[in-house]
C-alpha angles and dihedrals in degrees: 000000000000090000093054091050090047090050090049092049092052090047086051096053091043089052091051093048096051096036091055094047109120122241111260113270134171122203122191108202098180141058107025122240108273096018114164123215143165093219123103092222134041130204110226117200129184149113143255119209092215116069094179091068132081118247116210131177125208126192103218113231094006101077092238124149129167138168109233122220116232128202112202089331095311122111138188122184134169113223130188121243104211093162141048087245116037121185119197126190117202110194134176117217133187088206138008101187096092121097092246107008116196118230119240091214137345142198124202127213128188121197119183120209127203110224122229122245089253092050091049090050092049092049090050089051094049092047089049093051089048094052089047091054092048092049092050090047092052091048091051090049095049091050095047122091089247092052091049089054090049092051089055092042111029088165088073118081119245091243090057090047091053088054093047089050088057088047091241122158125203143168108271097036116123127252087239087062090050090051090050091056098040112017123237114340120251090229131030112179119183119195128187128186101180097294132055123350114258122205139206119191118189131185112196100207097047136078122244085034107180129058125186131209104196100181106037097247096122093249127119109252095175143346140195 
């Protein structure tokens, strides 16, 4: 009887402990959301009311992730500010060993940074170089055989036009692409057995010579 009473007492204590546990909450005390600064770093201070959980900060868009040390629930962490707008996501986890663990709760913080004159100049230089590369690449594409094909047939993808420029054939290409490469076929034979019209197209002077559309969608399903 004493053992039963002792067990009930332990269960009662455990129930009280877990039922009184607070819902997880993160409070960021400084800096305020939307703070503007000239510094390249910011010190974030705050507290989490559940010391049994794991606090992680992510820098959204910068592929940054860090486990934050907590002292009695309080935390202080220095974070870099690489962009003019920096969004941080503070999350509490019960476990981080899973492939994609789900946070129990989270709190976000955005800090804006004013760029220096030198940084603005460097960004403008980088952007100018990027635009120049894109323009040169577009010019090379337009002058290429694939680019000229794409100009005549913008409904075809660039990847398909590159294959056509190399005179490639493949399952899934359209009969119009074949006609572009080879001209009109010597033989075009439809067949219908009460359903969709199937087609066979043959070119006498090419190998492979015959191509088949088995479902009437105008695309090559096989060839020989």
